[in-house]
C-alpha positions in Angstrom: 0.0 0.0 0.0 1.4 3.5 -1.0 2.3 5.8 1.9 4.3 3.3 4.1 3.4 1.4 7.2 1.6 4.2 8.8 -1.2 4.0 6.2 -1.9 0.4 6.7 -5.4 -0.6 7.8 -7.1 -3.8 8.6 -8.7 -5.4 5.4 -12.5 -5.2 5.7 -14.5 -8.2 5.7 -17.5 -8.2 3.6 -20.2 -10.6 4.7 -22.0 -13.1 2.3 -25.1 -11.0 3.0 -23.4 -7.8 1.9 -22.2 -9.5 -1.2 -25.7 -10.7 -2.1 -27.0 -7.2 -1.3 -24.5 -5.7 -3.6 -25.5 -8.1 -6.4 -29.1 -7.0 -5.9 -28.0 -3.3 -6.0 -26.4 -3.9 -9.4 -29.5 -5.6 -10.7 -31.8 -2.9 -9.2 -29.8 0.0 -10.6 -32.1 1.4 -13.3 -32.0 4.3 -15.6 -34.9 6.2 -14.1 -37.2 8.5 -16.2 -40.2 8.8 -14.1 -39.7 10.9 -11.0 -41.6 12.2 -8.2 -41.3 16.0 -7.8 -40.7 16.1 -4.0 -37.2 17.2 -3.0 -34.5 15.0 -1.7 -33.9 14.9 2.1 -31.6 17.7 3.4 -28.0 16.8 3.0 -28.6 13.6 1.0 -27.2 15.0 -2.4 -24.1 16.3 -0.7 -23.6 12.9 0.9 -24.0 11.1 -2.4 -21.6 13.4 -4.1 -18.9 12.9 -1.4 -19.3 9.2 -1.9 -19.0 9.5 -5.6 -15.9 11.5 -5.2 -14.1 8.4 -3.9 -14.2 7.0 -7.4 -10.9 6.1 -9.0 -9.3 8.3 -11.7 -6.3 8.2 -13.9 -3.3 9.7 -12.1 -5.5 10.6 -9.2 -6.6 13.6 -11.4 -10.3 13.7 -10.4 -11.2 15.4 -13.6 -14.9 15.5 -12.9 -16.6 18.9 -12.6 -20.1 18.7 -11.2 -22.6 21.5 -11.8 -25.8 21.5 -9.7 -28.3 23.2 -12.1 -30.7 25.1 -10.1 -31.5 28.2 -12.2 -34.9 27.8 -13.9 -33.7 29.6 -17.2 -30.7 27.2 -17.4 -33.0 24.2 -16.9 -35.3 25.5 -19.5 -32.5 25.8 -21.9 -31.3 22.2 -21.4 -34.9 21.0 -21.7 -35.3 22.9 -25.0 -32.1 21.3 -26.3 -33.4 17.8 -25.4 -36.8 18.5 -27.1 -35.0 19.6 -30.3 -32.4 16.9 -30.4 -35.1 14.2 -29.5 -37.3 15.4 -32.4 -34.2 15.1 -34.7 -33.4 11.6 -33.4 -37.0 10.5 -34.1 -36.5 11.1 -37.8 -33.8 8.5 -37.9 -36.4 5.8 -37.4 -39.2 4.7 -39.8 -42.7 3.4 -39.6 -43.4 1.3 -36.4 -39.9 2.0 -35.0 -40.5 5.7 -35.2 -43.9 5.5 -33.6 -42.4 3.3 -30.8 -39.5 5.8 -30.3 -41.9 8.8 -30.0 -43.7 6.9 -27.2 -40.6 6.2 -25.1 -40.0 8.5 -22.1 -36.3 9.4 -22.4 -35.9 12.2 -19.9 -37.3 13.3 -16.6 -36.1 16.9 -16.9 -39.4 18.5 -15.9 -40.1 16.3 -12.9 -36.8 15.6 -11.3 -36.0 17.8 -8.4 -32.1 17.7 -9.0 -30.3 18.3 -12.2 -26.5 17.5 -12.4 -24.4 18.4 -15.4 -21.2 16.4 -15.3 -18.2 17.6 -17.2 -14.7 16.3 -17.5 -11.8 18.7 -17.5 -9.6 17.9 -20.6 -6.4 19.2 -19.0 -6.6 19.2 -15.2 -3.4 20.2 -13.4 -4.1 17.5 -10.7 -2.5 14.3 -11.6 0.4 16.0 -13.6 -0.5 14.1 -16.8 0.2 10.6 -15.4 -1.5 7.8 -17.4 -3.1 9.8 -20.1 -0.3 10.8 -22.5 -1.2 8.0 -25.0 -4.9 7.6 -23.9 -6.2 11.0 -23.1 -9.7 9.7 -23.1 -9.0 8.0 -19.7 -9.9 11.4 -18.2 -13.5 11.1 -19.5 -13.5 7.3 -18.6 -12.6 8.4 -14.9 -15.5 10.8 -15.0 -17.8 8.0 -16.0 -16.5 5.9 -13.2 -17.5 8.7 -10.8 -21.0 8.8 -12.4 -21.5 5.1 -11.9 -20.3 5.3 -8.3 -22.9 8.1 -7.7 -25.5 6.1 -9.4 -25.1 3.0 -7.2 -24.8 5.1 -4.0 -28.0 6.8 -4.9 -29.9 3.7 -5.6 -28.8 2.2 -2.3 -30.7 4.9 -0.6 -33.7 4.6 -2.9 -33.0 7.7 -5.1 -33.2 7.3 -8.9 -30.9 8.6 -11.5 -31.5 9.2 -15.2 -28.7 9.8 -17.7 -30.0 12.2 -20.4 -27.8 12.0 -23.5 -30.0 13.3 -26.2 -28.6 16.9 -25.8 -26.4 19.4 -27.7 -23.3 19.5 -25.6 -22.3 23.0 -26.9 -25.8 24.4 -26.0 -25.5 22.9 -22.5 -22.1 24.2 -22.0 -23.2 27.7 -23.3 -26.3 27.7 -21.0 -24.2 26.8 -17.8 -21.3 29.1 -18.7 -18.6 26.7 -17.6 -14.9 26.7 -18.4 -14.2 26.1 -22.2 -11.8 23.2 -21.3 -14.7 21.2 -19.7 -16.3 18.6 -21.8 -19.9 17.5 -21.1 -20.1 13.8 -20.3 -23.5 13.4 -18.8 -26.6 15.3 -17.7 -28.2 13.5 -14.8 -31.8 13.8 -13.4 -32.0 12.7 -9.8 -34.9 12.1 -7.5 -37.2 9.6 -6.0 -38.6 7.2 -8.6 -42.4 7.4 -9.4 -42.4 3.6 -9.8 -40.0 0.8 -9.2 -39.1 -1.9 -11.6 -36.4 -4.6 -11.6 -36.4 -4.7 -15.5 -35.4 -1.8 -17.6 -38.1 0.3 -19.2 -36.6 -0.4 -22.7 -37.3 -4.0 -22.0 -40.8 -3.5 -20.9 -41.6 -1.4 -24.0 -39.9 -4.1 -26.2 -37.3 -1.6 -27.6 -34.3 -3.6 -26.6 -33.7 -6.6 -24.3 -30.5 -7.3 -22.6 -28.3 -9.9 -24.3 -26.2 -12.8 -22.6 -22.7 -12.0 -21.5 -21.3 -14.8 -23.8 -22.1 -12.5 -26.8 -19.6 -9.9 -25.6 -16.9 -12.2 -24.2 -13.9 -13.0 -26.2 -10.6 -15.0 -25.5 -7.3 -14.5 -27.4 
């Protein structure tokens, strides 16, 4: 362990029950689109963000930049971007698939009490460039790791998260007036789910079912 003997700690023991609960959490994590409008308990968002900040990052750079979007006008601009991009996306499909697409609920922007815009700093001073000279995209990958950590922590407390990707990154960046070196990675809606399901909504609507791991597993 880095840091010498003084930093040594006893290895934690995770019970079988904890392991089973963790597996349940992974299965229960859903991309939530249907939110209740009531606010999160005081302090819960800050607690979840501190847990998410424990995520690993290349060179210990912690490149994620988290914007809590509270301004109504900024939210309205993001929602307008989604609606415009969603309409364009629908045009890529034809016939029954187009009709099915238009019936999908792909964002909870108007209902979710919390909006988080997650950016990745493309050139953070922290980390001193370690580990990203040949794979610069590891900065964005690190930010995604933080997002997933936040997602699991939220679901463990019964809070839902929805990742909205049908957006124009430039318009969101302009609306939030952030540093030009920050790159939008995700826009998250956060709040208590209106309903709970173990299976993804895209499976229930017959858009796309999950496939077996064996179809994505290779050996060389």
